[in-house]
All heavy atoms as TSV, in Angstrom:
chain	resi	resn	atom	element	x	y	z
A	1	MET	N	N	4.881	-9.807	8.857
A	1	MET	CA	C	5.199	-8.970	7.781
A	1	MET	C	C	5.167	-7.521	8.256
A	1	MET	O	O	4.354	-7.242	8.999
A	1	MET	CB	C	4.121	-9.239	6.592
A	1	MET	CG	C	4.211	-8.348	5.647
A	1	MET	SD	S	4.111	-9.230	4.013
A	1	MET	CE	C	4.994	-8.116	2.952
A	2	TYR	N	N	6.056	-6.766	7.792
A	2	TYR	CA	C	6.104	-5.324	8.038
A	2	TYR	C	C	5.697	-4.509	6.895
A	2	TYR	O	O	5.967	-4.826	5.749
A	2	TYR	CB	C	7.576	-4.945	8.473
A	2	TYR	CG	C	7.865	-5.582	9.781
A	2	TYR	CD1	C	8.818	-6.683	9.814
A	2	TYR	CD2	C	7.432	-5.182	10.979
A	2	TYR	CE1	C	9.206	-7.332	10.958
A	2	TYR	CE2	C	7.809	-5.758	12.128
A	2	TYR	CZ	C	8.690	-6.878	12.116
A	2	TYR	OH	O	9.056	-7.356	13.355
A	3	PHE	N	N	5.060	-3.367	7.180
A	3	PHE	CA	C	4.536	-2.399	6.255
A	3	PHE	C	C	5.058	-1.062	6.506
A	3	PHE	O	O	4.956	-0.555	7.705
A	3	PHE	CB	C	2.965	-2.387	6.238
A	3	PHE	CG	C	2.415	-1.443	5.254
A	3	PHE	CD1	C	2.413	-1.588	3.941
A	3	PHE	CD2	C	1.689	-0.264	5.785
A	3	PHE	CE1	C	1.859	-0.680	3.054
A	3	PHE	CE2	C	1.121	0.641	4.887
A	3	PHE	CZ	C	1.227	0.334	3.552
A	4	GLU	N	N	5.778	-0.404	5.660
A	4	GLU	CA	C	6.432	0.878	5.900
A	4	GLU	C	C	5.765	2.055	5.135
A	4	GLU	O	O	5.614	1.752	3.901
A	4	GLU	CB	C	7.962	0.860	5.552
A	4	GLU	CG	C	8.691	2.062	5.973
A	4	GLU	CD	C	10.173	1.884	5.594
A	4	GLU	OE1	O	10.675	0.705	5.639
A	4	GLU	OE2	O	10.795	2.901	5.465
A	5	THR	N	N	5.410	3.093	5.694
A	5	THR	CA	C	4.623	4.115	5.027
A	5	THR	C	C	4.818	5.454	5.777
A	5	THR	O	O	5.121	5.548	6.949
A	5	THR	CB	C	3.193	3.875	4.929
A	5	THR	OG1	O	2.603	4.904	4.209
A	5	THR	CG2	C	2.516	3.759	6.356
A	6	ASP	N	N	4.747	6.618	4.920
A	6	ASP	CA	C	4.756	7.872	5.493
A	6	ASP	C	C	3.274	8.216	5.911
A	6	ASP	O	O	2.409	7.838	5.141
A	6	ASP	CB	C	5.104	8.908	4.460
A	6	ASP	CG	C	6.628	8.818	4.141
A	6	ASP	OD1	O	7.352	8.316	4.971
A	6	ASP	OD2	O	7.089	9.147	3.034
A	7	ALA	N	N	3.127	8.835	7.122
A	7	ALA	CA	C	1.746	9.028	7.543
A	7	ALA	C	C	1.648	10.244	8.476
A	7	ALA	O	O	2.727	10.614	9.121
A	7	ALA	CB	C	1.140	7.788	8.225
A	8	ILE	N	N	0.508	10.744	8.663
A	8	ILE	CA	C	0.279	11.807	9.705
A	8	ILE	C	C	-0.788	11.285	10.701
A	8	ILE	O	O	-1.700	10.555	10.337
A	8	ILE	CB	C	-0.217	13.089	9.008
A	8	ILE	CG1	C	-0.416	14.191	10.056
A	8	ILE	CG2	C	-1.594	12.889	8.283
A	8	ILE	CD1	C	-0.509	15.632	9.489
A	9	VAL	N	N	-0.566	11.462	12.028
A	9	VAL	CA	C	-1.457	11.102	13.008
A	9	VAL	C	C	-2.581	12.095	13.132
A	9	VAL	O	O	-2.412	13.136	13.354
A	9	VAL	CB	C	-0.717	11.105	14.400
A	9	VAL	CG1	C	-1.690	10.667	15.530
A	9	VAL	CG2	C	0.422	10.209	14.358
A	10	ILE	N	N	-3.816	11.471	12.899
A	10	ILE	CA	C	-5.034	12.287	12.905
A	10	ILE	C	C	-5.620	12.279	14.239
A	10	ILE	O	O	-6.047	13.364	14.837
A	10	ILE	CB	C	-6.081	11.653	11.950
A	10	ILE	CG1	C	-5.554	11.706	10.502
A	10	ILE	CG2	C	-7.398	12.456	12.135
A	10	ILE	CD1	C	-6.403	11.164	9.525
A	11	LYS	N	N	-5.642	11.183	14.992
A	11	LYS	CA	C	-6.264	11.054	16.383
A	11	LYS	C	C	-5.536	10.047	17.255
A	11	LYS	O	O	-5.022	9.100	16.819
A	11	LYS	CB	C	-7.646	10.551	16.138
A	11	LYS	CG	C	-8.443	10.431	17.451
A	11	LYS	CD	C	-9.961	10.232	17.186
A	11	LYS	CE	C	-10.312	8.705	17.151
A	11	LYS	NZ	N	-11.695	8.439	17.153
A	12	ALA	N	N	-5.426	10.403	18.401
A	12	ALA	CA	C	-4.703	9.561	19.481
A	12	ALA	C	C	-5.742	9.374	20.629
A	12	ALA	O	O	-6.164	10.316	21.190
A	12	ALA	CB	C	-3.411	10.251	19.961
A	13	THR	N	N	-5.946	8.068	20.822
A	13	THR	CA	C	-6.872	7.751	21.898
A	13	THR	C	C	-6.145	6.959	23.075
A	13	THR	O	O	-5.584	5.813	22.716
A	13	THR	CB	C	-8.076	6.918	21.470
A	13	THR	OG1	O	-8.687	7.605	20.330
A	13	THR	CG2	C	-9.095	6.702	22.498
A	14	LYS	N	N	-6.111	7.412	24.304
A	14	LYS	CA	C	-5.428	6.735	25.273
A	14	LYS	C	C	-6.270	5.588	25.959
A	14	LYS	O	O	-7.499	5.846	25.938
A	14	LYS	CB	C	-4.972	7.658	26.404
A	14	LYS	CG	C	-3.890	8.745	25.884
A	14	LYS	CD	C	-3.580	9.679	27.003
A	14	LYS	CE	C	-2.561	10.752	26.432
A	14	LYS	NZ	N	-2.202	11.702	27.353
A	15	THR	N	N	-5.664	4.563	26.427
A	15	THR	CA	C	-6.437	3.528	27.043
A	15	THR	C	C	-6.089	3.534	28.608
A	15	THR	O	O	-5.319	4.243	29.061
A	15	THR	CB	C	-6.057	2.095	26.411
A	15	THR	OG1	O	-4.641	1.889	26.668
A	15	THR	CG2	C	-6.427	2.126	24.985
A	16	LEU	N	N	-6.762	2.506	29.307
A	16	LEU	CA	C	-6.376	2.348	30.761
A	16	LEU	C	C	-5.003	1.783	30.969
A	16	LEU	O	O	-4.269	2.167	31.926
A	16	LEU	CB	C	-7.481	1.510	31.362
A	16	LEU	CG	C	-8.860	2.049	31.362
A	16	LEU	CD1	C	-9.760	1.044	32.060
A	16	LEU	CD2	C	-8.812	3.389	32.218
A	17	THR	N	N	-4.490	1.094	30.064
A	17	THR	CA	C	-3.155	0.622	30.140
A	17	THR	C	C	-2.237	1.660	29.529
A	17	THR	O	O	-2.694	2.770	29.169
A	17	THR	CB	C	-2.892	-0.758	29.434
A	17	THR	OG1	O	-3.315	-0.524	27.985
A	17	THR	CG2	C	-3.840	-1.760	30.008
A	18	ASN	N	N	-0.978	1.335	29.219
A	18	ASN	CA	C	-0.056	2.345	28.595
A	18	ASN	C	C	-0.052	2.383	27.127
A	18	ASN	O	O	0.829	2.973	26.553
A	18	ASN	CB	C	1.395	2.038	29.166
A	18	ASN	CG	C	1.678	2.374	30.438
A	18	ASN	OD1	O	1.023	3.339	31.070
A	18	ASN	ND2	N	2.573	1.863	31.124
A	19	ASP	N	N	-1.132	1.881	26.552
A	19	ASP	CA	C	-1.214	1.790	25.008
A	19	ASP	C	C	-1.993	2.957	24.601
A	19	ASP	O	O	-2.753	3.670	25.243
A	19	ASP	CB	C	-2.004	0.486	24.631
A	19	ASP	CG	C	-1.352	-0.718	25.014
A	19	ASP	OD1	O	-0.082	-0.763	25.393
A	19	ASP	OD2	O	-1.944	-1.800	25.088
A	20	VAL	N	N	-1.685	3.402	23.306
A	20	VAL	CA	C	-2.415	4.495	22.677
A	20	VAL	C	C	-2.874	4.039	21.283
A	20	VAL	O	O	-2.119	3.384	20.582
A	20	VAL	CB	C	-1.510	5.653	22.454
A	20	VAL	CG1	C	-2.149	6.838	21.737
A	20	VAL	CG2	C	-0.951	6.058	23.818
A	21	PHE	N	N	-4.124	4.075	20.959
A	21	PHE	CA	C	-4.611	3.842	19.716
A	21	PHE	C	C	-4.600	5.058	18.739
A	21	PHE	O	O	-5.021	6.159	19.212
A	21	PHE	CB	C	-6.224	3.392	19.802
A	21	PHE	CG	C	-6.346	1.979	20.395
A	21	PHE	CD1	C	-6.768	1.936	21.741
A	21	PHE	CD2	C	-6.048	0.890	19.653
A	21	PHE	CE1	C	-6.898	0.734	22.274
A	21	PHE	CE2	C	-6.228	-0.346	20.190
A	21	PHE	CZ	C	-6.678	-0.463	21.518
A	22	LEU	N	N	-3.992	4.854	17.663
A	22	LEU	CA	C	-3.729	5.997	16.732
A	22	LEU	C	C	-4.530	5.731	15.315
A	22	LEU	O	O	-4.595	4.613	14.964
A	22	LEU	CB	C	-2.211	6.088	16.429
A	22	LEU	CG	C	-1.347	6.321	17.579
A	22	LEU	CD1	C	0.152	6.207	17.026
A	22	LEU	CD2	C	-1.595	7.679	18.249
A	23	THR	N	N	-5.022	6.857	14.872
A	23	THR	CA	C	-5.624	6.815	13.630
A	23	THR	C	C	-4.572	7.558	12.718
A	23	THR	O	O	-4.344	8.838	12.886
A	23	THR	CB	C	-6.937	7.556	13.624
A	23	THR	OG1	O	-7.811	6.967	14.486
A	23	THR	CG2	C	-7.665	7.463	12.200
A	24	LEU	N	N	-4.010	6.864	11.648
A	24	LEU	CA	C	-3.081	7.430	10.798
A	24	LEU	C	C	-3.715	7.657	9.375
A	24	LEU	O	O	-4.543	6.825	8.934
A	24	LEU	CB	C	-1.967	6.503	10.595
A	24	LEU	CG	C	-1.142	6.173	11.903
A	24	LEU	CD1	C	-0.052	5.041	11.438
A	24	LEU	CD2	C	-0.522	7.311	12.587
A	25	LEU	N	N	-3.243	8.625	8.726
A	25	LEU	CA	C	-3.668	8.922	7.292
A	25	LEU	C	C	-2.331	8.817	6.539
A	25	LEU	O	O	-1.404	9.646	6.631
A	25	LEU	CB	C	-4.206	10.310	7.125
A	25	LEU	CG	C	-4.704	10.633	5.701
A	25	LEU	CD1	C	-5.901	9.643	5.367
A	25	LEU	CD2	C	-5.145	12.138	5.689
A	26	SER	N	N	-2.251	7.776	5.729
A	26	SER	CA	C	-1.010	7.436	4.926
A	26	SER	C	C	-1.217	7.588	3.438
A	26	SER	O	O	-2.340	7.581	2.940
A	26	SER	CB	C	-0.573	6.003	5.173
A	26	SER	OG	O	-1.376	5.065	4.647
A	27	ARG	N	N	-0.108	7.852	2.764
A	27	ARG	CA	C	-0.224	7.818	1.203
A	27	ARG	C	C	-0.496	6.550	0.604
A	27	ARG	O	O	-1.216	6.456	-0.386
A	27	ARG	CB	C	1.026	8.548	0.727
A	27	ARG	CG	C	1.313	9.884	1.147
A	27	ARG	CD	C	2.694	10.416	0.541
A	27	ARG	NE	N	2.873	11.765	1.062
A	27	ARG	CZ	C	4.002	12.413	0.837
A	27	ARG	NH1	N	4.896	11.839	0.188
A	27	ARG	NH2	N	4.078	13.591	1.312
A	28	LYS	N	N	0.109	5.447	1.136
A	28	LYS	CA	C	-0.074	4.216	0.429
A	28	LYS	C	C	-1.440	3.525	0.778
A	28	LYS	O	O	-1.972	2.902	-0.091
A	28	LYS	CB	C	1.074	3.190	1.001
A	28	LYS	CG	C	2.448	3.624	0.401
A	28	LYS	CD	C	3.439	2.717	0.937
A	28	LYS	CE	C	4.815	3.137	0.514
A	28	LYS	NZ	N	5.868	2.174	1.001
A	29	ALA	N	N	-1.821	3.515	2.118
A	29	ALA	CA	C	-2.964	2.825	2.518
A	29	ALA	C	C	-4.175	3.577	3.041
A	29	ALA	O	O	-5.229	2.966	3.461
A	29	ALA	CB	C	-2.585	1.857	3.676
A	30	GLY	N	N	-4.092	4.912	2.881
A	30	GLY	CA	C	-5.327	5.689	3.333
A	30	GLY	C	C	-5.364	5.824	4.860
A	30	GLY	O	O	-4.350	5.911	5.580
A	31	LYS	N	N	-6.512	5.725	5.451
A	31	LYS	CA	C	-6.820	5.794	6.916
A	31	LYS	C	C	-6.506	4.427	7.502
A	31	LYS	O	O	-7.084	3.384	7.087
A	31	LYS	CB	C	-8.214	6.150	7.146
A	31	LYS	CG	C	-8.551	6.450	8.434
A	31	LYS	CD	C	-9.902	7.132	8.576
A	31	LYS	CE	C	-10.562	6.733	9.724
A	31	LYS	NZ	N	-11.897	7.241	9.898
A	32	ILE	N	N	-5.671	4.327	8.542
A	32	ILE	CA	C	-5.288	3.212	9.218
A	32	ILE	C	C	-5.480	3.282	10.627
A	32	ILE	O	O	-5.190	4.346	11.256
A	32	ILE	CB	C	-3.708	2.777	9.002
A	32	ILE	CG1	C	-3.441	2.814	7.490
A	32	ILE	CG2	C	-3.445	1.418	9.603
A	32	ILE	CD1	C	-1.907	2.826	7.245
A	33	GLU	N	N	-5.951	2.330	11.373
A	33	GLU	CA	C	-6.083	2.244	12.834
A	33	GLU	C	C	-4.912	1.380	13.327
A	33	GLU	O	O	-4.817	0.206	12.905
A	33	GLU	CB	C	-7.424	1.586	13.279
A	33	GLU	CG	C	-8.620	2.420	12.788
A	33	GLU	CD	C	-8.864	3.642	13.674
A	33	GLU	OE1	O	-8.520	3.663	14.777
A	33	GLU	OE2	O	-9.419	4.621	13.050
A	34	VAL	N	N	-4.199	1.908	14.278
A	34	VAL	CA	C	-2.956	1.175	14.746
A	34	VAL	C	C	-2.969	1.388	16.186
A	34	VAL	O	O	-3.576	2.222	16.797
A	34	VAL	CB	C	-1.630	1.619	14.170
A	34	VAL	CG1	C	-1.596	1.312	12.532
A	34	VAL	CG2	C	-1.346	3.005	14.381
A	35	VAL	N	N	-2.136	0.475	16.918
A	35	VAL	CA	C	-1.931	0.726	18.364
A	35	VAL	C	C	-0.350	0.782	18.672
A	35	VAL	O	O	0.423	0.041	17.948
A	35	VAL	CB	C	-2.434	-0.569	19.207
A	35	VAL	CG1	C	-1.774	-1.860	18.851
A	35	VAL	CG2	C	-2.419	-0.173	20.665
A	36	ALA	N	N	-0.097	1.643	19.449
A	36	ALA	CA	C	1.280	1.934	19.918
A	36	ALA	C	C	1.419	1.483	21.455
A	36	ALA	O	O	1.015	2.116	22.281
A	36	ALA	CB	C	1.630	3.411	19.876
A	37	ASN	N	N	1.978	0.241	21.511
A	37	ASN	CA	C	2.132	-0.356	22.797
A	37	ASN	C	C	3.040	0.345	23.789
A	37	ASN	O	O	4.274	0.717	23.329
A	37	ASN	CB	C	2.609	-1.752	22.739
A	37	ASN	CG	C	1.477	-2.718	22.125
A	37	ASN	OD1	O	0.346	-2.442	22.152
A	37	ASN	ND2	N	1.902	-3.736	21.459
A	38	GLY	N	N	2.616	0.785	24.868
A	38	GLY	CA	C	3.462	1.416	25.814
A	38	GLY	C	C	3.782	2.887	25.579
A	38	GLY	O	O	4.631	3.458	26.145
A	39	ALA	N	N	3.169	3.494	24.693
A	39	ALA	CA	C	3.422	4.853	24.272
A	39	ALA	C	C	2.947	5.922	25.255
A	39	ALA	O	O	3.323	7.067	25.232
A	39	ALA	CB	C	2.723	5.086	22.896
A	40	LYS	N	N	2.159	5.520	26.122
A	40	LYS	CA	C	1.577	6.569	27.152
A	40	LYS	C	C	2.727	6.755	28.337
A	40	LYS	O	O	2.679	7.823	28.963
A	40	LYS	CB	C	0.391	5.908	27.778
A	40	LYS	CG	C	-0.419	6.916	28.506
A	40	LYS	CD	C	-1.893	6.222	28.863
A	40	LYS	CE	C	-2.528	6.910	30.013
A	40	LYS	NZ	N	-3.727	6.123	30.453
A	41	SER	N	N	3.599	5.820	28.384
A	41	SER	CA	C	4.695	6.003	29.398
A	41	SER	C	C	5.782	7.053	28.897
A	41	SER	O	O	5.978	7.177	27.696
A	41	SER	CB	C	5.423	4.579	29.540
A	41	SER	OG	O	6.661	4.795	30.282
A	42	SER	N	N	6.207	7.883	29.843
A	42	SER	CA	C	7.107	8.901	29.404
A	42	SER	C	C	8.374	8.392	28.973
A	42	SER	O	O	9.098	9.011	28.309
A	42	SER	CB	C	7.277	9.909	30.688
A	42	SER	OG	O	7.731	9.248	31.647
A	43	LYS	N	N	8.785	7.257	29.384
A	43	LYS	CA	C	10.071	6.665	29.015
A	43	LYS	C	C	10.169	6.018	27.627
A	43	LYS	O	O	11.183	5.533	27.221
A	43	LYS	CB	C	10.633	5.765	30.114
A	43	LYS	CG	C	10.889	6.370	31.436
A	43	LYS	CD	C	11.362	5.363	32.403
A	43	LYS	CE	C	11.673	6.025	33.778
A	43	LYS	NZ	N	12.050	5.146	34.759
A	44	SER	N	N	8.968	5.755	27.082
A	44	SER	CA	C	8.848	5.097	25.816
A	44	SER	C	C	9.263	5.934	24.588
A	44	SER	O	O	9.109	7.057	24.622
A	44	SER	CB	C	7.359	4.692	25.612
A	44	SER	OG	O	7.236	4.115	24.349
A	45	GLN	N	N	9.872	5.346	23.695
A	45	GLN	CA	C	10.350	5.968	22.420
A	45	GLN	C	C	9.172	6.312	21.584
A	45	GLN	O	O	9.279	7.131	20.736
A	45	GLN	CB	C	11.380	5.024	21.777
A	45	GLN	CG	C	12.607	4.831	22.406
A	45	GLN	CD	C	13.489	3.939	21.633
A	45	GLN	OE1	O	13.143	3.373	20.648
A	45	GLN	NE2	N	14.755	3.790	22.136
A	46	LEU	N	N	8.086	5.637	21.773
A	46	LEU	CA	C	6.870	5.864	20.951
A	46	LEU	C	C	6.043	7.061	21.469
A	46	LEU	O	O	5.136	7.530	20.861
A	46	LEU	CB	C	6.051	4.635	20.839
A	46	LEU	CG	C	6.553	3.446	20.251
A	46	LEU	CD1	C	5.605	2.170	20.274
A	46	LEU	CD2	C	6.820	3.765	18.789
A	47	SER	N	N	6.406	7.633	22.586
A	47	SER	CA	C	5.511	8.817	23.152
A	47	SER	C	C	5.587	9.938	22.339
A	47	SER	O	O	4.614	10.717	22.255
A	47	SER	CB	C	6.029	9.038	24.639
A	47	SER	OG	O	7.301	9.450	24.617
A	48	ALA	N	N	6.673	10.149	21.540
A	48	ALA	CA	C	6.800	11.347	20.760
A	48	ALA	C	C	6.047	11.137	19.483
A	48	ALA	O	O	5.519	12.318	19.052
A	48	ALA	CB	C	8.292	11.500	20.352
A	49	VAL	N	N	5.793	10.065	18.948
A	49	VAL	CA	C	4.947	9.943	17.762
A	49	VAL	C	C	3.481	9.680	17.988
A	49	VAL	O	O	2.582	9.492	17.161
A	49	VAL	CB	C	5.549	8.851	16.758
A	49	VAL	CG1	C	6.866	9.034	16.413
A	49	VAL	CG2	C	5.339	7.508	17.421
A	50	ALA	N	N	3.120	9.557	19.307
A	50	ALA	CA	C	1.703	9.289	19.746
A	50	ALA	C	C	0.916	10.535	20.040
A	50	ALA	O	O	0.038	10.513	20.777
A	50	ALA	CB	C	1.658	8.269	20.786
A	51	LYS	N	N	1.252	11.552	19.272
A	51	LYS	CA	C	0.446	12.844	19.457
A	51	LYS	C	C	-0.103	13.211	18.089
A	51	LYS	O	O	0.408	12.979	17.061
A	51	LYS	CB	C	1.481	13.917	19.920
A	51	LYS	CG	C	2.138	13.521	21.284
A	51	LYS	CD	C	3.000	14.617	21.782
A	51	LYS	CE	C	3.685	14.416	23.015
A	51	LYS	NZ	N	3.157	13.403	23.964
A	52	PRO	N	N	-1.335	13.981	18.166
A	52	PRO	CA	C	-1.909	14.405	16.815
A	52	PRO	C	C	-1.040	15.321	16.104
A	52	PRO	O	O	-0.267	16.031	16.639
A	52	PRO	CB	C	-3.159	15.047	17.238
A	52	PRO	CG	C	-3.434	14.478	18.673
A	52	PRO	CD	C	-2.171	14.260	19.300
A	53	PHE	N	N	-1.208	15.310	14.810
A	53	PHE	CA	C	-0.462	16.108	13.725
A	53	PHE	C	C	0.998	15.860	13.727
A	53	PHE	O	O	1.737	16.694	13.207
A	53	PHE	CB	C	-0.875	17.539	14.023
A	53	PHE	CG	C	-2.311	17.909	14.088
A	53	PHE	CD1	C	-2.858	18.271	15.285
A	53	PHE	CD2	C	-3.092	17.723	13.019
A	53	PHE	CE1	C	-4.222	18.517	15.312
A	53	PHE	CE2	C	-4.465	18.003	13.126
A	53	PHE	CZ	C	-5.035	18.377	14.328
A	54	VAL	N	N	1.451	14.691	14.043
A	54	VAL	CA	C	2.879	14.318	13.850
A	54	VAL	C	C	3.010	13.660	12.484
A	54	VAL	O	O	2.210	12.657	12.267
A	54	VAL	CB	C	3.287	13.380	15.028
A	54	VAL	CG1	C	4.676	12.771	14.762
A	54	VAL	CG2	C	3.345	14.121	16.311
A	55	PHE	N	N	3.848	14.120	11.725
A	55	PHE	CA	C	4.156	13.490	10.469
A	55	PHE	C	C	5.422	12.684	10.486
A	55	PHE	O	O	6.441	13.207	10.951
A	55	PHE	CB	C	4.268	14.561	9.195
A	55	PHE	CG	C	4.515	13.830	7.886
A	55	PHE	CD1	C	3.526	13.259	7.265
A	55	PHE	CD2	C	5.760	13.846	7.309
A	55	PHE	CE1	C	3.722	12.774	6.000
A	55	PHE	CE2	C	6.011	13.303	6.201
A	55	PHE	CZ	C	4.911	12.719	5.508
A	56	GLY	N	N	5.320	11.346	10.055
A	56	GLY	CA	C	6.633	10.618	10.153
A	56	GLY	C	C	6.547	9.402	9.281
A	56	GLY	O	O	5.550	9.027	8.685
A	57	GLN	N	N	7.600	8.711	9.311
A	57	GLN	CA	C	7.651	7.338	8.658
A	57	GLN	C	C	7.424	6.218	9.699
A	57	GLN	O	O	8.130	6.151	10.703
A	57	GLN	CB	C	9.137	7.190	8.023
A	57	GLN	CG	C	9.233	5.976	7.055
A	57	GLN	CD	C	10.434	5.979	6.361
A	57	GLN	OE1	O	11.381	6.719	6.602
A	57	GLN	NE2	N	10.530	5.159	5.364
A	58	PHE	N	N	6.327	5.523	9.452
A	58	PHE	CA	C	5.903	4.445	10.371
A	58	PHE	C	C	6.191	3.058	9.788
A	58	PHE	O	O	5.918	2.811	8.624
A	58	PHE	CB	C	4.441	4.669	10.650
A	58	PHE	CG	C	4.088	5.953	11.455
A	58	PHE	CD1	C	3.877	7.069	10.741
A	58	PHE	CD2	C	3.989	5.862	12.698
A	58	PHE	CE1	C	3.522	8.240	11.385
A	58	PHE	CE2	C	3.670	6.950	13.484
A	58	PHE	CZ	C	3.475	8.219	12.769
A	59	ILE	N	N	6.687	2.221	10.686
A	59	ILE	CA	C	6.871	0.805	10.223
A	59	ILE	C	C	5.828	-0.012	11.114
A	59	ILE	O	O	5.845	-0.031	12.383
A	59	ILE	CB	C	8.331	0.323	10.602
A	59	ILE	CG1	C	9.305	1.109	9.887
A	59	ILE	CG2	C	8.364	-1.207	10.279
A	59	ILE	CD1	C	10.699	0.847	10.293
A	60	LEU	N	N	4.945	-0.683	10.422
A	60	LEU	CA	C	3.793	-1.342	11.054
A	60	LEU	C	C	3.922	-2.798	10.985
A	60	LEU	O	O	4.368	-3.305	9.940
A	60	LEU	CB	C	2.443	-0.901	10.502
A	60	LEU	CG	C	2.154	0.618	10.415
A	60	LEU	CD1	C	0.964	0.889	9.506
A	60	LEU	CD2	C	2.133	1.314	11.679
A	61	ASN	N	N	3.662	-3.521	12.095
A	61	ASN	CA	C	3.628	-4.947	12.109
A	61	ASN	C	C	2.253	-5.466	11.746
A	61	ASN	O	O	1.330	-5.199	12.485
A	61	ASN	CB	C	4.020	-5.491	13.503
A	61	ASN	CG	C	4.135	-7.014	13.594
A	61	ASN	OD1	O	3.954	-7.601	12.536
A	61	ASN	ND2	N	4.531	-7.436	14.700
A	62	THR	N	N	2.124	-6.199	10.682
A	62	THR	CA	C	0.672	-6.648	10.246
A	62	THR	C	C	0.379	-8.026	10.578
A	62	THR	O	O	-0.474	-8.717	10.024
A	62	THR	CB	C	0.639	-6.396	8.746
A	62	THR	OG1	O	1.627	-7.126	8.094
A	62	THR	CG2	C	0.769	-4.956	8.365
A	63	GLN	N	N	1.178	-8.757	11.412
A	63	GLN	CA	C	0.979	-10.161	11.770
A	63	GLN	C	C	-0.348	-10.358	12.545
A	63	GLN	O	O	-0.935	-11.404	12.360
A	63	GLN	CB	C	2.059	-10.661	12.618
A	63	GLN	CG	C	3.451	-10.795	11.815
A	63	GLN	CD	C	3.360	-11.830	10.773
A	63	GLN	OE1	O	2.618	-12.825	10.763
A	63	GLN	NE2	N	4.220	-11.528	9.734
A	64	SER	N	N	-0.669	-9.536	13.518
A	64	SER	CA	C	-1.870	-9.694	14.243
A	64	SER	C	C	-3.079	-8.992	13.629
A	64	SER	O	O	-2.939	-8.260	12.663
A	64	SER	CB	C	-1.647	-9.149	15.746
A	64	SER	OG	O	-1.400	-7.859	15.704
A	65	LYS	N	N	-4.247	-9.120	14.258
A	65	LYS	CA	C	-5.451	-8.407	13.748
A	65	LYS	C	C	-5.379	-6.989	13.878
A	65	LYS	O	O	-5.849	-6.289	13.026
A	65	LYS	CB	C	-6.674	-8.950	14.539
A	65	LYS	CG	C	-7.037	-10.451	14.252
A	65	LYS	CD	C	-8.291	-10.887	14.895
A	65	LYS	CE	C	-8.614	-12.277	14.674
A	65	LYS	NZ	N	-9.798	-12.724	15.445
A	66	VAL	N	N	-4.689	-6.465	14.950
A	66	VAL	CA	C	-4.559	-5.001	15.135
A	66	VAL	C	C	-3.178	-4.743	14.708
A	66	VAL	O	O	-2.179	-5.334	15.260
A	66	VAL	CB	C	-4.867	-4.737	16.642
A	66	VAL	CG1	C	-4.536	-3.135	16.770
A	66	VAL	CG2	C	-6.214	-5.008	17.041
A	67	MET	N	N	-2.867	-3.709	13.859
A	67	MET	CA	C	-1.547	-3.284	13.478
A	67	MET	C	C	-0.934	-2.641	14.570
A	67	MET	O	O	-1.404	-1.895	15.188
A	67	MET	CB	C	-1.731	-2.525	12.174
A	67	MET	CG	C	-1.862	-3.107	11.023
A	67	MET	SD	S	-1.435	-2.193	9.553
A	67	MET	CE	C	-2.975	-1.889	8.927
A	68	LYS	N	N	0.374	-3.037	14.692
A	68	LYS	CA	C	1.184	-2.456	15.841
A	68	LYS	C	C	2.330	-1.611	15.276
A	68	LYS	O	O	2.878	-2.028	14.252
A	68	LYS	CB	C	1.691	-3.453	16.724
A	68	LYS	CG	C	0.538	-4.137	17.430
A	68	LYS	CD	C	1.098	-5.315	18.352
A	68	LYS	CE	C	-0.052	-6.009	18.989
A	68	LYS	NZ	N	0.420	-7.052	19.843
A	69	ILE	N	N	2.737	-0.497	15.867
A	69	ILE	CA	C	3.871	0.203	15.454
A	69	ILE	C	C	5.083	-0.468	16.081
A	69	ILE	O	O	5.141	-0.744	17.174
A	69	ILE	CB	C	3.778	1.742	15.975
A	69	ILE	CG1	C	2.559	2.414	15.242
A	69	ILE	CG2	C	5.044	2.436	15.676
A	69	ILE	CD1	C	2.370	3.770	15.685
A	70	VAL	N	N	6.092	-0.519	15.234
A	70	VAL	CA	C	7.316	-1.105	15.701
A	70	VAL	C	C	8.378	-0.131	16.110
A	70	VAL	O	O	8.532	0.804	15.413
A	70	VAL	CB	C	7.948	-2.071	14.537
A	70	VAL	CG1	C	9.293	-2.601	15.035
A	70	VAL	CG2	C	6.909	-3.105	14.209
């Protein structure tokens, strides 16, 4: 199932792999913890949205325990 919302990135935490954990503040769901797989790589399309204070429309995959940005 996918969840679409407008949100602002509050915090971005890099991991040892190429993933980035993001804390989003959205209008629909409040504060959300999500992961952007591969966003630490410079070639990734998610690298632009994995920075603090970015406002955008996010589509989240809610199938697993940790929500992922699509």
